[in-house]
C-alpha positions as a Markdown table, in Angstrom:
| # | Residue | x | y | z |
|---|---|---|---|---|
| 1 | Unk | 91.6 | 72.9 | 114.5 |
| 2 | Unk | 91.0 | 75.7 | 117.0 |
| 3 | Unk | 88.1 | 78.2 | 117.0 |
| 4 | Unk | 90.0 | 80.9 | 115.0 |
| 5 | Unk | 90.8 | 78.4 | 112.2 |
| 6 | Unk | 87.3 | 77.2 | 112.0 |
| 7 | Unk | 86.0 | 80.7 | 111.4 |
| 8 | Unk | 88.6 | 81.5 | 108.8 |
| 9 | Unk | 88.6 | 78.3 | 106.8 |
| 10 | Unk | 85.7 | 78.0 | 104.4 |
| 11 | Unk | 85.8 | 74.8 | 102.3 |
| 12 | Unk | 83.9 | 75.1 | 99.0 |
| 13 | Unk | 84.3 | 71.8 | 97.1 |
| 14 | Unk | 86.3 | 68.7 | 97.4 |
| 15 | Unk | 89.8 | 69.8 | 98.4 |
| 16 | Unk | 89.3 | 73.4 | 97.4 |
| 17 | Unk | 89.4 | 76.5 | 99.6 |
| 18 | Unk | 87.8 | 79.9 | 99.1 |
| 19 | Unk | 90.2 | 82.9 | 98.8 |
| 20 | Unk | 90.5 | 85.0 | 101.9 |
| 21 | Unk | 88.7 | 88.3 | 102.2 |
| 22 | Unk | 91.3 | 89.7 | 104.5 |
| 23 | Unk | 93.0 | 93.0 | 103.5 |
| 24 | Unk | 96.7 | 93.1 | 102.7 |
| 25 | Unk | 97.4 | 94.9 | 106.0 |
| 26 | Unk | 95.3 | 92.3 | 108.0 |
| 27 | Unk | 97.3 | 89.5 | 106.4 |
| 28 | Unk | 100.6 | 91.2 | 107.3 |
| 29 | Unk | 99.5 | 91.7 | 110.9 |
| 30 | Unk | 98.5 | 88.0 | 111.1 |
| 31 | Unk | 101.9 | 87.1 | 109.6 |
| 32 | Unk | 103.6 | 89.2 | 112.3 |
| 33 | Unk | 101.7 | 87.4 | 115.0 |
| 34 | Unk | 102.1 | 83.8 | 113.7 |
| 35 | Unk | 105.7 | 83.9 | 112.3 |
| 36 | Unk | 107.6 | 83.8 | 115.7 |
| 37 | Unk | 105.4 | 80.9 | 116.8 |
| 38 | Unk | 106.0 | 79.1 | 113.5 |
| 39 | Unk | 109.8 | 79.4 | 113.7 |
| 40 | Unk | 110.0 | 78.0 | 117.2 |
| 41 | Unk | 107.5 | 75.2 | 116.6 |
| 42 | Unk | 108.3 | 71.5 | 116.0 |
| 43 | Unk | 107.9 | 70.0 | 112.5 |
| 44 | Unk | 104.4 | 68.5 | 113.3 |
| 45 | Unk | 103.2 | 71.8 | 114.8 |
| 46 | Unk | 104.6 | 73.8 | 111.9 |
| 47 | Unk | 102.3 | 71.8 | 109.5 |
| 48 | Unk | 99.2 | 72.7 | 111.6 |
| 49 | Unk | 100.2 | 76.4 | 111.8 |
| 50 | Unk | 100.9 | 76.5 | 108.1 |
| 51 | Unk | 97.5 | 75.0 | 107.4 |
| 52 | Unk | 95.8 | 77.6 | 109.5 |
| 53 | Unk | 97.8 | 80.5 | 107.9 |
| 54 | Unk | 97.1 | 79.2 | 104.4 |
| 55 | Unk | 93.4 | 78.9 | 105.2 |
| 56 | Unk | 93.2 | 82.4 | 106.7 |
| 57 | Unk | 95.1 | 84.2 | 104.0 |
| 58 | Unk | 94.4 | 82.2 | 100.8 |
| 59 | Unk | 98.2 | 82.2 | 100.0 |
| 60 | Unk | 99.8 | 79.2 | 98.3 |
| 61 | Unk | 101.6 | 76.9 | 100.7 |
| 62 | Unk | 105.1 | 77.6 | 99.3 |
| 63 | Unk | 104.6 | 81.4 | 99.5 |
| 64 | Unk | 103.2 | 81.0 | 103.0 |
| 65 | Unk | 106.3 | 79.0 | 104.1 |
| 66 | Unk | 108.6 | 81.6 | 102.7 |
| 67 | Unk | 106.7 | 84.4 | 104.5 |
| 68 | Unk | 106.6 | 82.5 | 107.8 |
| 69 | Unk | 110.3 | 81.8 | 107.7 |
| 70 | Unk | 111.4 | 85.2 | 106.5 |
| 71 | Unk | 108.7 | 87.7 | 107.4 |
| 72 | Unk | 108.8 | 91.2 | 105.9 |
| 73 | Unk | 108.5 | 94.4 | 107.9 |
| 74 | Unk | 105.1 | 96.0 | 108.0 |
| 75 | Unk | 105.3 | 99.5 | 106.5 |
| 76 | Unk | 102.5 | 101.7 | 107.7 |
| 77 | Unk | 103.2 | 104.5 | 105.3 |
| 78 | Unk | 104.6 | 104.7 | 101.8 |
| 79 | Unk | 107.9 | 106.5 | 101.7 |
| 80 | Unk | 108.1 | 108.8 | 98.7 |
| 81 | Unk | 111.7 | 109.6 | 97.6 |
| 82 | Unk | 110.8 | 113.2 | 96.6 |
| 83 | Unk | 107.9 | 115.7 | 96.9 |
| 84 | Unk | 105.4 | 116.0 | 94.0 |
| 85 | Unk | 106.7 | 118.1 | 91.1 |
| 86 | Unk | 103.4 | 119.8 | 90.2 |
| 87 | Unk | 100.9 | 121.5 | 92.5 |
| 88 | Unk | 97.2 | 120.6 | 92.8 |
| 89 | Unk | 96.1 | 123.2 | 90.2 |
| 90 | Unk | 98.3 | 121.7 | 87.5 |
| 91 | Unk | 97.4 | 118.1 | 88.5 |
| 92 | Unk | 93.7 | 119.0 | 88.3 |
| 93 | Unk | 94.2 | 120.6 | 84.8 |
| 94 | Unk | 96.1 | 117.6 | 83.6 |
| 95 | Unk | 93.4 | 115.2 | 84.9 |
| 96 | Unk | 90.8 | 117.3 | 83.0 |
| 97 | Unk | 92.8 | 117.1 | 79.8 |
| 98 | Unk | 93.4 | 113.4 | 80.2 |
| 99 | Unk | 89.7 | 112.8 | 80.8 |
| 100 | Unk | 88.9 | 114.9 | 77.7 |
| 101 | Unk | 91.3 | 112.7 | 75.7 |
| 102 | Unk | 89.4 | 109.6 | 76.8 |
| 103 | Unk | 92.1 | 108.4 | 79.2 |
| 104 | Unk | 94.7 | 107.8 | 76.6 |
| 105 | Unk | 98.2 | 106.7 | 77.8 |
| 106 | Unk | 100.9 | 109.3 | 78.6 |
| 107 | Unk | 102.9 | 108.4 | 75.5 |
| 108 | Unk | 100.0 | 109.4 | 73.2 |
| 109 | Unk | 98.8 | 112.3 | 75.4 |
| 110 | Unk | 102.1 | 114.3 | 75.5 |
| 111 | Unk | 102.2 | 115.2 | 71.8 |
| 112 | Unk | 98.5 | 116.0 | 71.8 |
| 113 | Unk | 98.6 | 118.1 | 75.0 |
| 114 | Unk | 99.4 | 121.6 | 73.6 |
| 115 | Unk | 96.6 | 121.5 | 71.2 |
| 116 | Unk | 94.2 | 120.0 | 73.8 |
| 117 | Unk | 95.0 | 122.6 | 76.4 |
| 118 | Unk | 94.5 | 125.4 | 73.8 |
| 119 | Unk | 91.1 | 123.9 | 72.9 |
| 120 | Unk | 90.1 | 123.5 | 76.6 |
| 121 | Unk | 91.0 | 127.1 | 77.3 |
| 122 | Unk | 89.2 | 128.4 | 74.3 |
| 123 | Unk | 85.9 | 126.6 | 75.4 |
| 124 | Unk | 86.3 | 127.7 | 79.0 |
| 125 | Unk | 87.0 | 124.4 | 80.6 |
| 126 | Unk | 90.4 | 125.5 | 82.0 |
């Protein structure tokens, strides 16, 4: 094991490993660095690289093999297909009404919303 692996691998009990505390983005960056080396490695070296990657990320071995053989692209931003429908004032009012209704689901909030908005306006909260 090299120095990097020794720092990332934390054995807890017999044969068990602690889950990684790396963020999703950090795991994907590590994947982008290790994947080309893994694909070009020999079978014996692949096992060592796989062990290091599993120890660093906390992923299951089969999932790690799939990622290393077919890495996904790292998306830095979330692409939204369309702009928001409502402005910040409407979103804030909806959040206030949702909070007043004790965070009920949208299915139950929608029929209750006209009466709730009227009551919130009457009491000066909107």
